[in-house]
C-alpha positions as CSV (number, residue, x, y, z in Angstrom):
1,M,0.1,-0.1,-0.1
2,T,1.2,3.6,-0.9
3,G,-0.3,6.9,-0.8
4,R,0.7,10.0,1.3
5,Y,2.5,11.1,4.0
6,L,3.3,13.7,6.3
7,I,6.5,14.2,8.7
8,Q,6.5,16.4,11.5
9,T,9.8,17.2,13.0
10,F,11.0,18.2,16.4
11,G,14.0,19.4,17.7
12,C,17.5,20.0,15.9
13,Q,19.0,20.2,12.5
14,M,20.0,16.7,12.7
15,N,16.2,15.6,12.8
16,E,15.6,18.1,10.0
17,H,18.4,16.2,7.9
18,D,16.7,12.6,8.9
19,S,13.3,13.6,8.1
20,E,14.4,14.9,4.3
21,R,16.0,11.1,4.4
22,L,12.7,9.6,5.4
23,A,10.4,11.7,3.1
24,G,13.3,10.3,0.3
25,V,12.5,6.5,1.2
26,L,8.9,7.0,1.2
27,E,8.9,8.5,-2.1
28,T,11.1,6.1,-3.3
29,D,8.1,3.6,-2.8
30,G,5.6,5.9,-4.6
31,Y,4.6,8.2,-1.6
32,E,3.5,11.7,-2.3
33,P,3.5,14.8,0.4
34,A,0.1,15.3,2.1
35,A,-0.7,18.9,3.4
36,E,-2.5,17.6,6.6
37,A,-2.5,14.3,8.8
38,R,-6.0,14.0,7.7
39,D,-5.0,13.3,3.9
40,A,-2.2,10.9,4.9
41,E,-1.7,7.2,5.0
42,V,1.3,7.7,7.2
43,V,2.4,10.3,9.5
44,V,5.9,10.1,10.9
45,L,6.5,11.9,14.2
46,N,10.6,12.5,14.0
47,T,11.3,13.4,17.6
48,C,13.7,14.9,20.0
49,A,14.9,13.8,23.2
50,V,16.9,17.0,23.7
51,R,14.4,20.0,24.1
52,E,12.2,20.5,27.0
53,N,8.9,18.7,27.3
54,A,9.8,16.8,24.3
55,D,7.9,13.9,26.0
56,N,4.5,16.0,26.3
57,R,5.2,17.0,22.6
58,L,5.0,13.8,21.4
59,Y,2.1,12.3,23.3
60,G,0.2,15.3,23.0
61,A,0.6,15.1,18.8
62,L,-0.1,11.3,19.4
63,G,-3.4,12.1,21.3
64,H,-4.4,14.1,18.3
65,L,-3.5,11.5,15.7
66,K,-5.7,8.9,17.6
67,P,-9.3,9.6,16.4
68,L,-7.5,9.9,12.8
69,K,-6.4,6.2,13.3
70,D,-9.8,5.3,14.7
71,S,-11.7,6.5,11.7
72,N,-9.3,5.6,9.2
73,P,-7.7,2.0,9.6
74,R,-5.3,2.5,6.8
75,L,-3.5,5.2,8.4
76,R,0.0,4.4,9.6
77,I,1.7,6.3,12.7
78,V,5.5,6.1,12.8
79,V,7.4,7.4,15.6
80,A,11.1,7.9,15.0
81,G,14.3,9.8,16.5
82,C,16.0,10.3,19.5
83,L,12.8,10.1,21.9
84,A,12.0,6.6,20.0
85,Q,15.6,5.5,20.6
86,K,15.1,6.6,24.2
87,D,11.7,5.2,24.7
88,K,11.6,2.0,23.0
89,G,8.6,0.0,24.1
90,V,7.7,2.7,26.5
91,I,5.7,4.6,23.4
92,L,3.7,1.4,22.7
93,K,2.5,1.3,25.9
94,R,1.6,4.7,26.5
95,A,0.1,4.8,22.8
96,P,-0.9,1.4,21.5
97,W,-2.3,2.9,18.2
98,V,1.2,3.6,17.1
99,D,2.3,1.3,14.1
100,V,6.1,1.6,14.1
101,V,8.8,2.9,16.7
102,I,12.2,3.2,14.6
103,G,15.0,4.7,16.4
104,T,18.2,6.6,15.1
105,H,20.0,3.8,13.5
106,A,17.4,1.9,11.5
107,L,16.1,4.8,9.1
108,P,16.5,2.5,6.1
109,S,14.1,0.0,7.4
110,L,11.3,2.2,7.4
111,L,9.3,0.7,4.6
112,E,10.0,-3.0,5.7
113,L,8.6,-1.9,9.1
114,I,5.7,-0.3,7.8
115,R,4.7,-3.2,5.4
116,A,5.2,-5.6,8.8
117,A,2.8,-3.5,10.7
118,E,0.0,-3.9,8.1
119,R,0.7,-7.9,8.3
120,E,1.6,-8.5,11.8
121,G,0.6,-5.2,13.9
122,P,3.0,-2.7,15.8
123,Q,6.9,-3.3,15.0
124,I,10.1,-1.5,17.0
125,D,13.4,-1.4,15.4
126,V,15.6,0.5,18.0
127,R,19.2,-1.1,17.2
128,E,22.2,0.0,19.0
129,H,24.7,0.9,16.1
130,T,24.1,2.6,12.3
131,E,24.8,0.0,9.7
132,V,23.6,2.5,6.7
133,F,24.9,6.2,7.0
134,P,21.4,8.4,6.7
135,S,23.3,10.5,4.4
136,A,23.4,7.7,1.9
137,L,19.4,7.3,1.6
138,P,17.6,8.9,-1.3
139,A,16.6,12.5,0.1
140,R,13.5,14.9,-0.5
141,R,15.0,18.2,0.5
142,G,13.3,20.8,1.9
143,S,14.6,23.7,-0.1
144,S,15.9,24.2,-3.3
145,H,19.0,26.1,-2.7
146,H,20.4,25.1,0.8
147,A,20.9,21.7,2.1
148,W,22.0,19.7,5.3
149,V,24.9,17.2,4.7
150,S,25.8,15.2,7.7
151,V,29.6,14.7,8.0
152,S,29.5,12.5,11.2
153,V,26.8,11.2,13.4
154,G,26.7,10.5,17.4
155,C,29.3,12.2,20.0
156,D,32.1,10.9,22.0
157,N,31.6,13.5,24.8
158,H,30.1,12.9,28.2
159,C,28.4,16.4,29.0
160,T,26.4,15.3,32.2
161,F,23.4,17.6,30.7
162,C,23.4,15.6,27.3
163,I,21.3,12.9,26.1
164,V,22.9,12.9,22.4
165,P,25.2,9.7,23.2
166,L,23.1,7.6,24.5
167,V,20.3,8.2,21.6
168,R,22.9,8.7,18.7
169,G,25.7,6.6,19.9
170,P,29.5,7.3,19.6
171,Q,30.6,9.1,17.0
172,L,30.6,8.0,13.4
173,S,32.3,9.9,10.4
174,R,31.7,9.6,6.8
175,P,34.5,9.1,4.2
176,L,35.8,12.7,3.2
177,Q,35.5,11.7,-0.4
178,D,31.7,10.5,0.3
179,I,30.9,14.0,1.5
180,V,32.9,15.8,-1.3
181,T,30.6,13.5,-3.9
182,E,27.1,14.8,-2.2
183,V,28.4,18.5,-2.1
184,R,29.3,18.2,-5.7
185,S,26.0,16.7,-6.7
186,L,24.3,19.2,-4.6
187,A,25.8,22.1,-6.9
188,R,24.8,20.3,-10.2
189,Q,21.4,20.7,-8.8
190,G,21.6,24.3,-8.1
191,F,22.2,24.5,-4.3
192,V,24.3,27.2,-3.4
193,E,24.4,27.0,0.4
194,V,25.4,23.7,2.5
195,T,25.5,23.4,6.4
196,L,27.5,20.8,7.6
197,L,26.2,18.8,10.4
198,G,27.5,16.8,13.4
199,Q,27.0,16.3,17.2
200,N,30.6,17.4,17.3
201,V,31.4,18.7,13.9
202,N,35.0,19.6,14.3
203,T,35.9,16.2,15.5
204,Y,35.0,15.1,12.4
205,G,37.5,12.0,11.0
206,R,39.1,10.9,14.2
207,D,37.6,7.8,14.0
208,L,38.8,7.6,10.0
209,T,41.7,7.0,8.5
210,V,42.7,8.2,4.7
211,P,42.7,5.3,2.5
212,G,46.0,3.8,1.6
213,S,48.0,5.6,5.1
214,S,47.4,6.1,8.6
215,R,46.5,9.4,8.3
216,Q,43.5,10.9,10.0
217,P,41.1,13.1,7.9
218,R,40.4,16.3,9.8
219,F,37.8,18.8,9.9
220,A,39.9,21.6,8.4
221,E,41.0,19.2,5.4
222,L,37.4,19.0,4.9
223,L,36.5,22.5,4.6
224,R,39.5,23.2,2.2
225,A,38.2,20.5,-0.1
226,L,34.7,21.4,0.2
227,D,35.8,25.2,-0.7
228,Q,37.0,23.9,-4.1
229,V,33.4,22.8,-5.5
230,D,32.2,24.9,-7.9
231,G,29.0,26.5,-7.5
232,I,28.6,26.2,-3.8
233,R,28.7,29.8,-2.5
234,R,28.6,29.2,1.2
235,I,29.5,26.9,3.5
236,R,28.2,26.6,7.4
237,F,28.7,24.3,10.0
238,T,27.0,23.1,13.3
239,S,27.7,22.6,16.1
240,P,31.3,22.4,17.1
241,H,32.7,21.9,20.7
242,P,35.1,25.0,22.1
243,H,37.6,22.5,23.2
244,D,38.2,21.1,19.3
245,F,38.0,24.4,17.6
246,T,41.7,23.8,16.9
247,D,43.8,26.9,15.1
248,D,43.9,24.5,12.1
249,V,39.8,24.9,11.7
250,V,40.4,28.9,12.4
251,Q,42.8,29.4,9.8
252,A,41.1,26.9,7.3
253,M,37.8,29.4,8.1
254,A,39.6,32.6,7.6
255,D,41.3,31.0,4.4
256,C,38.5,29.4,2.5
257,E,36.4,31.8,0.4
258,T,32.9,30.0,0.7
259,V,33.0,29.5,4.6
260,C,30.6,32.0,6.3
261,E,32.3,34.1,8.9
262,H,29.8,32.8,11.6
263,I,30.6,30.1,14.5
264,H,28.3,28.6,17.1
265,F,30.4,28.3,20.0
266,P,28.3,26.9,22.9
267,L,29.4,28.1,26.4
268,Q,27.0,26.6,28.5
269,S,27.7,28.5,31.8
270,G,30.2,31.1,32.6
271,S,30.9,29.6,36.0
272,D,33.9,27.4,36.3
273,R,32.2,25.3,39.1
274,V,29.4,24.7,36.9
275,L,31.3,23.8,33.9
276,R,33.3,21.3,36.0
277,M,29.8,19.7,37.2
278,M,28.6,19.8,33.5
279,Q,31.9,17.9,32.5
280,R,32.7,20.5,30.0
281,S,36.2,20.5,29.1
282,Y,37.2,24.2,29.7
283,R,36.9,27.3,32.1
284,S,35.4,30.6,31.5
285,D,38.9,32.1,31.0
286,R,40.4,29.4,28.4
287,Y,36.7,29.5,26.4
288,L,37.5,33.6,26.5
289,G,41.0,33.2,25.1
290,W,39.5,30.7,22.2
291,L,37.1,33.4,21.1
292,E,40.0,36.4,21.1
293,R,41.9,33.8,19.0
294,I,39.2,33.5,16.3
295,R,38.0,37.1,16.1
296,A,41.8,38.2,15.8
297,A,41.9,35.8,12.9
298,M,38.6,36.4,11.4
299,P,37.9,40.1,12.1
300,G,33.9,40.6,11.9
301,V,33.0,37.4,12.6
302,A,29.8,36.7,14.0
303,V,29.4,34.4,17.3
304,T,26.4,32.9,18.6
305,T,26.4,30.4,21.6
306,D,24.1,28.1,23.9
307,I,23.5,28.6,27.8
308,I,21.9,26.5,30.3
309,V,20.1,28.4,33.4
310,G,19.7,26.7,36.4
311,F,21.9,23.4,36.2
312,P,21.7,21.5,39.7
313,G,23.9,23.5,42.3
314,E,23.8,26.6,40.3
315,N,24.2,29.5,43.0
316,E,23.9,33.3,42.4
317,A,27.4,33.8,42.3
318,D,27.7,31.2,39.4
319,F,25.0,33.1,37.4
320,R,26.7,36.3,37.9
321,D,29.5,34.5,36.5
322,T,27.8,33.8,33.4
323,L,26.5,37.4,33.1
324,G,29.7,38.3,33.1
325,V,31.2,36.1,30.3
326,V,28.5,37.2,28.2
327,E,29.4,40.7,29.2
328,E,32.9,40.2,27.7
329,A,32.1,37.8,25.0
330,R,29.3,40.2,23.3
331,F,27.8,37.3,21.3
332,D,25.7,38.4,18.5
333,A,23.3,36.1,19.9
334,A,22.5,33.2,22.4
335,F,20.1,30.1,22.7
336,T,19.3,30.3,25.9
337,F,17.5,27.1,27.8
338,Q,16.3,26.8,31.2
339,Y,17.7,23.3,32.4
340,S,15.5,20.2,32.8
341,P,16.3,16.7,33.4
342,R,16.7,14.4,30.9
343,P,16.4,10.8,32.3
344,G,19.6,8.6,31.6
345,T,22.1,11.4,32.1
346,A,24.3,11.9,34.8
347,A,22.8,15.4,35.7
348,A,19.3,14.0,36.1
349,S,20.6,12.2,39.4
350,L,22.3,15.6,40.7
351,D,21.0,17.4,44.4
352,G,20.7,20.9,44.2
353,K,17.3,21.5,42.4
354,I,16.6,25.0,41.8
355,A,13.2,26.5,42.3
356,K,11.6,27.7,39.3
357,E,10.7,31.0,39.9
358,V,14.5,31.3,40.7
359,V,15.4,29.6,37.3
360,Q,12.7,31.8,35.6
361,E,14.0,35.1,37.4
362,R,17.8,34.4,36.2
363,F,16.5,33.5,32.8
364,E,14.7,36.6,32.4
365,R,17.9,38.6,33.2
366,L,20.1,36.7,30.9
367,V,18.1,37.4,28.2
368,T,17.5,41.2,28.9
369,L,21.3,41.1,28.9
370,Q,21.6,39.3,25.4
371,E,19.2,41.3,23.9
372,A,20.9,44.3,24.7
373,I,24.1,43.2,23.8
374,S,22.3,41.4,20.1
375,L,20.7,45.0,19.4
376,E,24.1,46.6,19.9
377,R,25.7,44.5,17.8
378,N,23.3,44.7,15.0
379,M,23.3,48.5,15.0
380,E,26.7,48.2,14.1
381,M,25.4,47.0,10.7
382,I,23.4,49.9,9.9
383,G,24.5,51.7,6.7
384,R,26.2,49.0,5.4
385,D,25.7,46.6,2.4
386,V,25.2,43.1,3.0
387,E,24.9,40.0,0.6
388,V,21.7,38.5,1.5
389,L,20.5,34.8,0.4
390,V,16.8,34.9,-0.1
391,E,14.9,32.3,1.7
392,G,11.3,33.5,0.9
393,E,8.3,35.8,2.2
394,G,9.1,37.7,5.5
395,R,6.9,39.9,7.6
396,K,4.4,42.3,6.0
397,G,5.0,41.1,2.5
398,N,8.7,41.7,2.3
399,R,11.5,39.0,1.6
400,K,13.6,37.7,4.6
401,G,17.1,36.1,3.9
402,R,20.3,35.8,6.0
403,T,23.8,37.4,5.6
404,R,27.2,35.5,5.4
405,T,27.1,36.2,9.1
406,N,23.6,34.6,9.5
407,K,22.0,37.5,10.5
408,L,18.5,37.5,9.4
409,V,17.5,40.6,7.3
410,H,14.0,41.7,6.0
411,F,13.7,43.7,3.3
412,Q,11.5,44.5,-0.1
413,A,12.6,43.1,-3.0
414,E,11.3,41.1,-6.2
415,A,13.9,38.1,-5.4
416,P,12.9,34.5,-5.6
417,P,14.4,32.2,-3.0
418,G,17.8,30.9,-3.8
419,T,18.9,34.0,-5.3
420,F,21.5,37.0,-3.8
421,V,20.7,40.2,-3.1
422,D,22.7,43.1,-2.1
423,V,20.7,45.0,1.0
424,L,21.8,48.3,2.7
425,V,21.1,47.7,6.5
426,T,18.6,50.7,7.5
427,E,17.3,49.3,10.8
428,A,18.3,47.1,13.6
429,H,16.7,45.1,16.2
430,P,17.5,42.4,18.6
431,H,16.8,39.5,16.5
432,H,16.9,40.8,12.9
433,L,17.9,43.4,10.4
434,S,15.7,45.8,8.1
435,G,16.9,46.9,4.8
436,D,16.7,48.5,1.4
437,A,17.6,46.2,-1.8
438,S,16.1,49.1,-4.3
439,A,18.3,50.2,-7.0
440,D,18.4,53.8,-5.9
441,R,19.2,53.1,-2.2
442,P,21.9,55.1,-0.5
443,A,25.3,54.6,-0.7
444,P,26.6,52.3,1.7
445,V,28.8,53.6,4.6
446,P,32.6,52.0,4.3
447,A,32.8,49.3,7.0
448,A,35.4,51.2,8.9
449,A,33.2,54.2,9.1
450,A,30.4,51.9,10.5
451,G,32.5,50.7,13.5
């Protein structure tokens, strides 16, 4: 049986990448996209186990699907992704109307599991190791100009708050030439931007050897190889670990024309005591030193980060240390999270849980500080001409797109997605810029004069 499918994706860019592969697998069997769940024969919920309230979101979505399943016995409900890997049979106990539970390592088995569910009832495939790299599967890309490209899966770090090693396994890198081949194919198809994905992208290659030698390929080598691919104008990557942001990676970013001037540099906490409890392999002074080195090599680079508020045992002095590092680092933006325990992680069993109202108050102080810094950083862009890659329709009928430094820009122009437009920045806001792309716009302010 084939028909129509709908995929709902929760969580990170790696899940978006995997959803493109799940869609590609379904379409090779004749399935077509559906606009809504009620129109589909297969609904896939590709889940996240990292974000707060992930469980509630999943079971809430499954609750909405149950009436559809009751009225349409042909409907097959699939739960995929990290929560499927973590919870395994628990999902079928809590939602027995689910047909397939498929873990992060079993994506190639999707069609086989759906067919088995039709014959035999609910199926589970939650294996412990990846046998076929997800990127080897067919894909239905969500964009015609930007592509996610996975360079590795899994992670060898043991941060006490993070569940990724439990649901994605140890690091497994793709052969360098396979990645280059995929990016060349994307360029031939008209893609102009790629984002390289990995749980710790800059340790890429440490589990590989170069064919015919004992040498390991390095992430810097991969960046330089992809910089040579004709047709690709922008290369991004996420997420690195600060400890592994080595000098050769910094130099490759500075040297490679297509590698964008933006890094995501997760801080997590500015308190050395909390960083120790998190089992992060750096302290605040070292982190700031790395950041200074990166900015010296790439003047104008934009830096974003992740910060967790309310980690078990965090006190007011620890939090003030975080605010101090944020003030000194002057991030362009920060993804801020209130700590919530993840069963199976080391931090989930730590003492020192912090009252919700205390966490909320600290969180609001952090957001207020960072938004002020983000606004100041964005105001430095007023009067400058920036190259924007058009993403699509923005607010109030405008277009939206991103600069090489990954800043969101709203502007008016008759420009289709995937094209490049020069935009004069006219307004700054904490989370985006506004600009003028008209032919008669004022002359841009020279970068030096703009500060």
